C-alpha positions as MATLAB code, in Angstrom:
seq = 'MTVRIRTLVELVRAPAALSVPGDVAAGSAARHPSRQTTMLMLSSCLLYWAGMALNDYADREVDAAERPARPIPSGRVPPGLALGLAISFTGLATTIAALSCGRRTLRVTVPLAGTVWGYNMGLKRTPAGPATMAAARALDVLHGAGPGGFRDAAPAAAAIGAHTYGVSTVGRAEVSGASRRVPRAALTMTTTIVSALLPRAIRMTAVGGPESRHRLVGATMSAALAVYVGTTGTAQLKALRDPSPARLRQATSAGILGMIPLQAALTAGGGAPRRAATVLTLFPIARRLFGRVSPT';
ca = [
       0.000    0.000    0.000;
       1.382    3.417   -1.009;
       0.853    6.206    1.518;
       1.029    9.780    0.283;
       3.304   12.267    2.034;
       0.319   14.588    2.494;
      -1.437   11.830    4.431;
       1.564   11.273    6.709;
       1.712   15.026    7.345;
      -1.927   14.830    8.397;
      -1.282   11.774   10.574;
       1.479   13.361   12.643;
      -0.078   16.880   12.499;
       3.296   18.029   11.172;
       2.640   21.804   11.355;
       1.660   21.525   15.028;
       5.280   20.622   15.787;
       6.039   24.317   15.288;
       4.671   24.696   18.812;
       7.508   22.517   20.122;
      10.856   24.299   19.491;
       9.818   27.088   21.843;
       9.693   24.621   24.726;
      13.390   23.972   24.285;
      14.092   27.673   23.773;
      12.271   28.556   26.988;
      14.168   25.886   28.880;
      17.581   26.631   27.487;
      17.349   30.443   27.109;
      21.011   31.389   26.708;
      22.354   28.230   28.331;
      23.207   26.021   25.347;
      25.148   26.797   22.162;
      22.915   27.206   19.127;
      23.830   23.816   17.644;
      22.885   21.874   20.773;
      19.659   23.817   21.120;
      18.758   23.090   17.504;
      19.355   19.363   17.942;
      17.251   19.280   21.104;
      14.479   21.060   19.209;
      14.644   18.394   16.519;
      14.522   15.684   19.176;
      11.422   17.260   20.729;
       9.697   17.610   17.356;
      10.276   13.926   16.643;
       8.768   12.998   19.998;
       5.771   15.197   19.221;
       5.253   13.458   15.879;
       5.653   10.104   17.595;
       2.903   11.087   20.009;
       0.567   12.154   17.214;
       1.050    8.911   15.283;
       0.598    6.943   18.499;
      -2.532    8.942   19.316;
      -4.207    7.907   16.084;
      -3.036    4.312   16.451;
      -4.491    4.056   19.958;
      -7.713    5.888   19.019;
      -8.365    4.141   15.720;
     -11.568    2.420   16.921;
     -12.938    5.560   18.569;
     -12.020    7.651   15.544;
     -13.883    5.219   13.288;
     -17.074    6.438   14.978;
     -16.208   10.036   15.880;
     -13.666   11.119   13.235;
     -13.861    8.678   10.318;
     -11.997   11.043    7.992;
      -8.731   10.656    9.914;
      -5.957    8.746    8.103;
      -6.324    5.374    9.874;
     -10.127    4.893    9.966;
     -10.402    6.225    6.409;
      -8.043    3.443    5.296;
      -5.304    5.759    4.039;
      -2.768    4.667    6.673;
      -2.417    1.114    8.039;
      -2.408    0.976   11.860;
       0.918   -0.878   11.826;
       2.555    1.933    9.899;
       1.402    4.500   12.450;
       2.792    2.380   15.288;
       6.049    1.840   13.411;
       6.447    5.581   12.890;
       5.869    6.212   16.595;
       8.546    3.682   17.553;
      11.012    4.971   14.944;
      10.538    8.636   15.839;
      10.943    7.878   19.540;
      14.173    5.974   18.972;
      15.541    8.661   16.677;
      14.642   11.423   19.146;
      16.483    9.787   22.029;
      19.504    9.049   19.840;
      19.751   12.650   18.634;
      19.486   13.990   22.181;
      22.196   11.658   23.477;
      24.609   12.282   20.602;
      24.217   16.062   20.628;
      24.170   16.768   24.373;
      25.535   13.650   26.048;
      23.983   10.694   27.799;
      23.023   12.767   30.828;
      20.352   14.353   28.644;
      18.549   10.993   28.590;
      17.639   11.604   32.239;
      14.985   13.903   30.811;
      14.492   12.560   27.291;
      13.575    9.037   28.424;
      10.963   10.160   31.014;
       9.585   12.574   28.413;
       9.223    9.768   25.874;
       7.669    7.539   28.547;
       5.131   10.223   29.377;
       4.210   10.614   25.711;
       3.648    6.872   25.370;
       1.834    6.554   28.691;
      -0.539    9.357   27.771;
      -1.487    7.949   24.393;
      -1.629    4.278   25.350;
      -3.836    4.520   28.406;
      -3.895    7.727   30.420;
      -5.462   10.045   27.854;
      -9.048    9.060   28.536;
      -8.657    8.922   32.301;
      -8.959   11.822   34.781;
      -5.148   11.945   34.741;
      -5.086   12.773   31.018;
      -4.713   16.574   31.148;
      -2.156   16.373   33.956;
      -0.120   13.826   31.987;
      -0.132   16.013   28.894;
       0.888   18.996   31.027;
       3.720   16.928   32.504;
       4.941   16.035   29.009;
       5.135   19.677   28.001;
       6.836   20.667   31.251;
       9.375   17.890   30.729;
       9.964   19.174   27.209;
      10.996   22.533   28.685;
      13.373   20.742   31.065;
      14.606   18.768   28.067;
      15.878   22.071   26.723;
      17.465   23.034   30.037;
      19.510   19.867   30.413;
      20.267   18.073   33.698;
      22.172   21.055   35.138;
      19.556   23.685   34.410;
      16.391   22.356   36.026;
      16.200   25.015   38.724;
      16.469   27.931   36.308;
      13.975   26.370   33.890;
      11.408   25.360   36.528;
       9.260   28.547   36.282;
       9.046   28.270   32.498;
       8.211   24.564   32.771;
       5.443   25.352   35.263;
       3.942   28.032   32.997;
       3.994   25.803   29.911;
       2.568   22.920   31.933;
      -0.259   25.079   33.304;
      -1.133   26.357   29.848;
      -1.129   22.820   28.461;
      -3.389   21.609   31.243;
      -5.962   24.271   30.380;
      -5.818   23.504   26.660;
      -6.075   19.751   27.296;
      -9.210   20.082   29.413;
     -10.872   21.989   26.588;
      -9.629   19.507   23.988;
     -11.248   16.590   25.802;
     -14.661   18.148   25.127;
     -14.162   19.274   21.539;
     -16.274   16.414   20.131;
     -19.216   16.399   22.550;
     -19.257   19.979   23.860;
     -19.123   20.959   27.522;
     -20.505   23.223   30.179;
     -19.124   26.742   30.527;
     -17.074   25.528   33.477;
     -14.498   23.960   31.136;
     -13.568   27.029   29.041;
     -13.901   29.197   32.150;
     -11.229   27.158   33.921;
      -8.942   27.349   30.877;
      -9.443   31.108   30.570;
      -8.673   31.498   34.274;
      -5.425   29.590   33.732;
      -4.489   31.860   30.831;
      -5.263   34.963   32.882;
      -3.191   33.670   35.790;
      -0.168   33.028   33.558;
      -0.338   36.511   32.053;
      -0.794   38.080   35.479;
       2.354   36.318   36.666;
       4.522   37.357   33.699;
       3.276   40.830   32.814;
       4.634   42.672   35.901;
       8.157   41.490   35.070;
       7.735   42.628   31.469;
       6.621   46.068   32.634;
       9.476   46.380   35.120;
      12.075   45.364   32.550;
      10.690   47.806   29.978;
      11.043   50.655   32.467;
      14.712   49.918   33.202;
      17.437   51.818   31.359;
      17.390   53.677   28.082;
      16.139   52.664   24.640;
      19.248   50.522   23.998;
      19.117   48.742   27.348;
      19.078   44.941   27.236;
      16.526   44.981   30.058;
      14.276   47.161   27.951;
      14.618   44.751   25.028;
      13.642   41.855   27.292;
      10.612   43.713   28.571;
       9.473   44.853   25.133;
       9.793   41.341   23.708;
       7.913   39.824   26.640;
       5.138   42.404   26.347;
       4.721   41.868   22.603;
       4.668   38.088   22.978;
       2.138   38.232   25.818;
      -0.116   40.482   23.734;
      -0.107   37.895   20.940;
      -0.720   35.135   23.488;
      -3.769   36.875   24.939;
      -5.108   37.759   21.498;
      -4.799   34.146   20.339;
      -5.534   31.893   23.305;
      -7.519   34.225   25.540;
      -9.837   35.459   22.787;
     -10.698   31.939   21.620;
     -11.318   30.756   25.178;
     -13.576   33.735   25.825;
     -15.630   32.863   22.738;
     -15.855   29.252   23.940;
     -17.023   30.481   27.335;
     -19.883   32.346   25.672;
     -20.717   29.370   23.431;
     -19.222   26.042   24.628;
     -20.259   24.158   21.492;
     -17.960   21.532   19.942;
     -16.993   23.926   17.132;
     -15.993   26.688   19.542;
     -14.122   24.253   21.770;
     -12.186   22.923   18.772;
     -11.276   26.480   17.851;
     -10.167   27.159   21.421;
      -8.042   23.999   21.425;
      -6.351   24.914   18.146;
      -5.813   28.472   19.391;
      -4.321   27.093   22.588;
      -1.801   25.019   20.633;
      -0.983   28.009   18.433;
      -0.827   30.277   21.477;
       1.885   28.100   22.933;
       4.351   29.860   20.607;
       4.002   33.441   21.918;
       3.947   32.128   25.485;
       7.219   30.309   24.838;
       8.634   33.492   23.323;
       7.680   35.500   26.415;
       9.299   32.929   28.690;
      12.430   32.749   26.537;
      12.790   36.532   26.677;
      12.223   36.475   30.422;
      15.024   33.926   30.688;
      17.463   36.440   29.252;
      17.411   35.552   25.550;
      15.256   38.207   23.816;
      16.731   37.612   20.370;
      16.099   33.885   20.601;
      12.592   34.748   21.776;
      12.051   36.892   18.696;
      13.095   33.937   16.541;
      10.535   31.730   18.308;
       7.858   34.351   17.721;
       8.532   34.305   13.963;
       7.145   30.749   13.954;
       3.712   32.092   14.944;
       2.517   33.438   11.562;
       3.906   30.364    9.802;
       2.068   28.032   12.162;
      -1.157   30.039   11.929;
      -1.093   29.755    8.152;
      -0.338   26.029    8.180;
      -2.956   25.284   10.837;
      -5.537   26.393    8.296;
      -4.430   23.553    6.035;
      -3.728   20.746    8.512;
      -5.664   20.646   11.776;
      -3.393   20.491   14.844;
      -5.958   18.464   16.827;
];
């Protein structure tokens, strides 16, 4: 059976992986050389694609009823191929991490991979599902920090994990709909994250003259947070007013897309405003591609 590249892109939600490099950037900030950071980003993207392929493999029977157009239930991708891709991407991700940053990196990469597999193969549909997904994203930030940088990266990991938890709770209801309590909780999480980061952005902007590095950090954080609120917060507010499946799907997609400006704000706050600006450039690319391949 011949499988088209376009179908594989749909299977692994390839464009959604643009929401992943920022995890590593937020965790590493200015800690790693550019080459190591790039390789860790590639490792994280491969793990993300592994998770997406594994998601559709594990959900193939449910998708046959709820989402028959997906690659596996529609017959365009054999289940074995999806599983094989998940295994291959996981192995390649761990190998790249170990070769580029040393075996100590596997102290994070292996638990991260285990969390991805645990989520998709059993925990996703349990009450622990959102927390497991949040843990995976938090571990991805620590993946960027490396074994010696956990303490410095912990705040960024907590923020990314909290955001992911809110998005995941909304995503669980995107087929059936939900009460207003679900988008309200997610919107509260978004508001809390912004409230925690914005004061630092304002303080940094007020320090020094126009050429001050502190001012650059603050300006980058403020711009990224504005995009974050306009993307994630706006969609969650609409879902709060109308918690229909369509609105919840839009809020979930916006939450995945909104991960990018949040990562940029955290990267800038970690002392790497130029790297943060690079992360933010992924936002318009991802937004355009999300219109062609759904990230959920």
